[in-house]
Residue, then its C-alpha position, 0 to 999 in steps of 0.5 A: x170879435x174881441x173888443x180892443x182899446x184902439x181907434x176906429x181905424x184899427x178895427x176895420x177889416x182889409x176889405x173895408x179899408x179898400x172901400x173906405x180908406x179916404x173916410x178915416x181922417x179923424x182928429x186925434x184929440x179934443x172934442x173930435x176925437x174918436x172914442x174906442x168902440x165898446x164890446x157891446x156896440x161891436x157885438x151889435x154891429x156883428x149881430x147875426x140878425x142883420x140883413x146881409x145887404x145892410x152889412x155890405x154898407x158898413x164900409x160906407x156907413x161905419x156904424x160902430x164908429x158912428x155910434x161910438x162917436x155919438x156915445x150910444x151904449x147900453x142903458x141909454x134911451x135912444x130915439x131914431x128919427x125916420x129910420x126908413x126900412x130899419x138899417x140902424x134899427x138892426x143894430x140899435x134895437x139889439x144893443x138896447x134890448x136888455x138895458x135901455x130903450x130904442x124908439x123908432x120915430x116915424x111920420x104919422x101917415x094921417x098927418x100928410x096929405x092923401x095920395x102918394x105921400x100918405x101911402x109912402x109913409x103908411x108903407x114905411x110905418x107898416x114895414x118897420x112894424x112888421x120887421x119888429x114883430x117878425x123877430x121879437x128876440x131882437x125887437x121885442x122891446x123896440x117901440x114905434x111912435x108916430x109924429x106930425x112933421x108940422x108940429x113934431x112931438x117925439x115923447x115927453x119933454x126931457x125924457x130921452x138920452x139921445x136923438x139920432x138922425x141919418x140923412x134926413x135934414x135935406x128933406x126937412x129943409x125942402x119941406x120947410x120943417x127943419x126948424x120945428x124938427x130941431x126944436x122937437x129934438x131939443x124938447x125931448x132930450x134930457x139936459x146934457x142929452x146928445x143929438x147925433x146928425x149924419x147928413x149928405x154934405x154940400x161943398x158950401x151953403x145951398x139955397x132953400x129950394x136946392x134939390x140936390x139932397x146935399x146940405x152945407x155943414x155950417x147950415x146944419x150947425x146953424x139949425x141946431x144952434x138956433x134950437x138951443x144946441x151946442x156943437x160938441x164935436x164933429x168927425x170925418x168918419x163918414x167923409x168921402x172925398x171922391x164925391x164931387x157932388x155935381x151930379x144931374x140927379x143929385x145925391x141919388x145918382x150915387x149908391x145905394x140909390x144908383x139913379x143913373x144909366x147902367x153904363x155908368x155903374x162902374x163910375x159911380x161904384x168907384x165913387x161910393x156913397x156920399x160924403x157925409x158930415x157927422x155932428x154931435x150936439x149937446x142940450 
């Protein structure tokens, strides 16, 4: 696909528009403006090395628009916090392969208690490392670093351009680790560096013991500002007004988790993935 100097909405395919049209309310000017998608970012999103099931979720996660909003481009050093199975790794590692650095920061299994929690983190770390090793042409320069969430250190102070985190803040809040995580992000970033946050958005502030998986947007901004960051922009790229946020099973009721009765598949498929805030902070 040829790069175009157009807003993100002009780059969607017809099928994407059918799925995600309500998520395109982006302010046209100022810090919330959506920059044009660069040829390099679009090429990484269109890359043949991506898992087909991951590509299907582009309609909800808008990777080209999201990464452009965060200013990710070749030449940058980027840390992604707890990348899971590597959904964004499939885009970021090739994007930065020849010019830049991609670092996947995962929880150190030995830093969590023995049992299911340690096994879960160990499987996740091992799975990501295997994914990288299986395709050196794409991931040969990607690195996996482990951190202790109780005292997070992601690298040398002032060493990276960008820190990205996708749908993780609710976990840190419930584990009482959010304050330390945001401070860790601030330390590892260069002056002027960017923290990009995408998170399930609650209707309003939620209590500390909330188990819904949603977080208030003002709460996330407050966490970042308490660590020293300045809010530089917000976008509705990943908004979804169909998400009513009132499900008995929390956000995991919706796709892609789909923790609901089979009979309700059509109902939740029609809603789609969660309503998400997209926030850009600067050190």
